[in-house]
N, C-alpha and C positions, 0 to 999 in steps of 0.2 A: 275318400279324401276329405280331410278337415279343411275348413275355409282358410285361405291364405291371401295376403295382400298381393296386389299386382307386382309390387317391388320384390317380394319374396319369390313369386312365380318366375320373374325375370332372372333372379339370382340362380335359381335351380337350373334354368335353361343354360345360363352362362357356364356353370360348372359342368353340366352334361356335355356341352359342345366342346369344351377344352379337354374333357376326358374321352371324347369320341364315343359317347354312349348313345348310339342311334336309337335304341329301343326306348329309352327314357324321353328323349327329345320327341320321338314320334307320338308318345302318349300325351305330351304337353302341347302339341300343336294339332291335336285331333279335335275335330268339331264334335266328336261324340264323347270326349272326356268330360269328367264332372265339372272341371273349371269353366267349361263353355256356357254353363247355365247361370253363372254368377254375374250380376249386373255390373259390378265394378270392372269386369274384363271387356265390357262392351264400350270401346273407346273409338270415337270417329277419327281422331287425329292423335295416335299414340307415339308419333315419331320422336318427340322430345324426350319422353320418359324412357323409351326403349333404348335410345342412343346413350343414355347415362349408364346403362347396365351391360349392354351387349356389344360385341365386336362384329365387324363385317366378316362373313356375309350372313350370319345367322340373324343379325338385327333386322335385315330387310324381310326375311321370311316371317319373323314374329310380328312385325308391323302389319304385313298383309294378313296374317292369321287373325290378329285382333280386329282389324277392319272388317274382315269377313264375319266375325262374330257379331260386330255391331250391326251390320246390315241384315243379318239373319234376325237379330233381336227386334229390329224395326220393321221386319217383314218385307224387305226389299231383296228378294232372291236373285234378281237380275244383276244387281250391283255386287251382291255377295259372290255370285259366280265369277264376275270379272276379277274380283280380288283373289279368289282361289285359283283362277286360271293363271293369273300373273305369278302367283306363288309357285305353282307347278313349273311354269316356264323358267323362272329364276332358279329354282332348285335343279332343273335339268342342266343348266349351265354349271352350277356348282359340282354336280355329280360328274360332269365331263372333265372338270379340272382335277378331280381326285383320281389321278392316273393309277396310283398303286393301292387304292383303298376301296373297300366296299362296305365299311361300317355304317354308312348312312342309308343303306337300302331299306331298313325299317321305316325311316322317314318317308321315303318314296312310296312305300306300300300305303301308308296312312293318308298322305295328302292326295294321292291319285284316287283312292277310294272315295275320299271326301269330295273331290272334284266331281266325280260322277253323280254322287247323291245330290249335291247342290245344283248341278246342271239339270237333273230331273225336276227339281222344284222350280227352277227358273223356266223350264219349258212350260210348266203349268201356268206360270204367271205372265209370260210374255203376251203382249197385245199388239195389234196392228195388222193391216191387210198384207203388208209386205213380208211378214214373218212366215217362214216355211216350217212345217212340222218337223221336229227333229234337228233343226239347224243348230241349236245350242249344243245338243248332245254330240253332234257331228264335229263341232269345233272343239269340244272337250276331248273327243277321241284323238284329234290332231295333237293336243297337248300330251296326252298319254303316249302317243307314238313317238314324241320327242324323247321321252324317258326310255322307251323301248329301244330306240336306235342307239342310245348311249350304252345301254346294257349289252345289246347284241354286238356292238363294235369292240367290246373288250376281248382281246385275244389271249388273255392269260389262261393257262390250263389248270391251275390249282383251284379246286372247288372253294377253298376257304378265302381265296383272294378275288376271284373273278366276279364281275357284276352280272355275268350271264345267268347266275342262279336267281336273279330277280326277274328274268324274262317271263316266267309262267304266271306270276302274280299279275303282271301288266296285261298279259294276253287274256286272262280271265276277266279283268276289268273291261278290256276292249270288247270281248265277247258280249258282256252284259249290255254294252252300248249298242253294238251292231244288231243284236237280236231285238232290242227295244225299237230301233229305227228301221228294222227290216232291211238291213244291208248285209245279208249273210255271205255274199260273194267276197266281202272284205276279210272274212275269216280264213280264207284258203291260204294266203301267204303266211299267216300267223301259225296255222297248223303245220305247214311245211317247215317253218323255222323250229318249232318245238320238236317235231318228229325227228329232225336231223341233228338235234342238239346232243352233244356228248354228255350233257348233264341231265338227260331225260329222266334217269332213275334217281336223281339226287333231290328233286323237288319234293317238298313236303307232301304227305299223303292227302291232306285237306285240299291243297292246290291241285293235285292230280285228280281228285274226285270231282272238283268243280270243272276242270278242263275236260274230262271225259264226259261229263254230263252235257256240256255244250256241244262237243264234237259229235256225241251220239245223237243229239237233237238235229244237228245239221245233216248228218248222214240219213236220218229218218226223212227229212224234207227232200233230200236228194234221191229218195227211194232206194237207198243202199241199206236194206234192212238187216243184213247180216252184220255189217259194221256197226250199225246203230245198236243192235243187240249186244255186241261185244263191249262197246264203250259204256252203254247205259247199265249193263249188268255189273261191270266193274264198279261204276259209280255207286250203284245201289248196295252191293255187297261190302264195299269199303267205307261207305258213309257211316259215321259213328252212330251206334244204336240209339243213343239218346237224342239224336237229331231227327225226330219223327217227322217234323215239317219238311225237312229236306228229302228224307226217304220217300215221303208221299209225293213230293214234286217229281222226283225221278220216276216213280212208279206210274205216274200219269202218262208218261211217254213210253215207258218200257212195256206196259200192258198191251197197247195196240200193236207194238212192234212184235212182241212175242206171239200174239194171236195171228198176225199176218204170216209168221213163220211156221204156224201150225201148232203152237202151244196154247193150252187153255188154262188160265189162272184159276186157282181155287178160291172159293168164297171166303175162306179163313184169311187168306193174304189180303184180299180186297177190304174186308171188314177191319182188319188190324190197322191198316193205314188210311182208313176213311176215304176210299175211292169206290164206294158202293154204286156210284153211277154206272160202273161197268158191269155189275153183276147181272142185272136184268138183261143187259145187252149180250153178255156171255151166254145166258140161257137161250135167248132168241136165236143167236148164231148156232149154238149146239143143236137146237131143235129144228133148224132150218125154217123158222117162223118169220118169213119176210115181212108180213104185215106188222107183226109186233116190233121187228127191227126198225121199220120206217117210223112207227109211232114213238119209239124210244129216241131215235135220232132227232125228232121234232121236240120231244120233251126236254132233252138235255142239250139242245142246240146251243144255248147261251154259254153253258159250261164248256162245251167242246170248242166253240169259237174263241172264247176267252183264253183257253189254254193253247190255241193254235193247232188243234189236232182234229178238227172236224173232217177235213178231207181224208186224213189218214184213217180215222175211225170208220168213215163211210166205205172204205175199201174192204172192211171186214165182211161186207155183204157177199163178197165172192165165196167166203167160207160158208155162209148161210146157204148159198146156192148149192154148194157141194153137199151139205148135209141133207138138204131137201131132195136132191136127186138120188142120194143114197137110199133114202126112204122109199122113193119110187122104185128103185132097183130091187129092194128087198120085198116090196109088195108084189111086184110083177114076177119076181123070181126067174129072171131071164137075163142073159148077157147081151141081148139085142133089144135095147129099149127104144120104143117109138118116140120120135121127137115130139109128136102130138101129146103123148102122155106127160112129158116134162112141161110142155106149154100149158096144159090143163092144170097141173099142180101150181104153176106160177100164177095163173089167172085166178085160181081159187084163193090165193093169198094176196090178192089185190094188185098184182103186177100186170100192167097193160103192155103185153108183148105179143108179137106175131111169131110165126115159125122161124123166120130168118133171124130175128133177135134172139130167140131161144137157142138156135144153133151157134150164134156168136158167143153167148154165155158159156155153152158147153165147150166150144173151141178154146176159150180163155182158160177154163178149168183144166183142160187137157194140157195146154201150153205150160201152165204153172205147176203141173205135176200133181194136181189134186184129184184128177181122175186118170186112170190108166186105160187108154182105149183110143178109138178114132170114130169119126162121123162118116157113115155111109150116106152120102147125099142122094145117091140113086134110089135107095130104099127108105130114106128119111128115118134112119135109125142110128142110135149111138151104140157102137159095139164096144163093150168094156172087157177088160182082161178077165180071164177065169181065175187068176191068182191075184188077190189083194187089189181089186179094181178101184177102191177108195182108200188110199194110204191113210193110216190112223193118225189122229191128232193126239198130242201128248198133253197130259194134265200136269200142271205145275203145283207142287205142294207149298 
């Protein structure tokens, strides 16, 4: 964009509003558009100039946008958030009054996304003992919900007319907030609303990828690994091939989910998307090397905690147990394995366990279908099936 005066900027918005060009207006009231960096747009009190060029209600939105730019420029993100929050609330009322129209949805997408980003910066800047972590983001989510309710309440059935086609974009913004403030229970009614929407297949592919990424992560935290696999796999396979950063992000959650379901990722895939933190772990799991597994969990603890997957990855230890016990079975070459032999193998690899704890580990493996057999407590032996006692794990290419 070539530099333009503020007056010229306002004239463009005026023409775009009268032409109901929501996409153009959206770009010109975006905090990420090129005009946002120009100093002459950073006006603390732009009301007089704006009123000369713009009619109601767009004049009010632009005033708030320019004020937000000003406060960002001076480094006051708390005040910038207040201006952007008021902008979104005022737009929500405008959207509600547009009974038979949805041309302004692109504006909603932009200002709601900007609100979340400004709220994140305001969270970092807020001070005072009475401020609760996540409070600003939670208030921002309330503003986003205002727009969501307006869209959800539109009962028109034609895709080109209804505001309900804007629901998924708002849900994705709300997901980003709820995951950041760790209030995943608030996602449930939003998921229900999208899954029951008659426009479920009409949302853009990029929005569906984002939606399934977050729903997959929530399913993973809920220990619903099959659903997590389904959603995250869809997100990974449909994420644009040039979006390597996003594909890597999806893979960080998909890899442990796949492994918990018995699939082993290949080194090629992990290297391609730069998640090599998993490769040594994969080898330790496949080898049943519990000592190495514990060392790697300590080594990559910061990475796993930052990604929110430490507890999920730690559950992979159960597969390492399975692979270790399979080695014991192959060495002894018997279908009646003494529990003491399994305990000895665990102790050799640095696990401080007694016989009862060893039997609990075996019982868990049998329950999860990773070992086919039963425990004879009377004889202190694990009796495994003569046919495929350790169901094979699958390698992903």
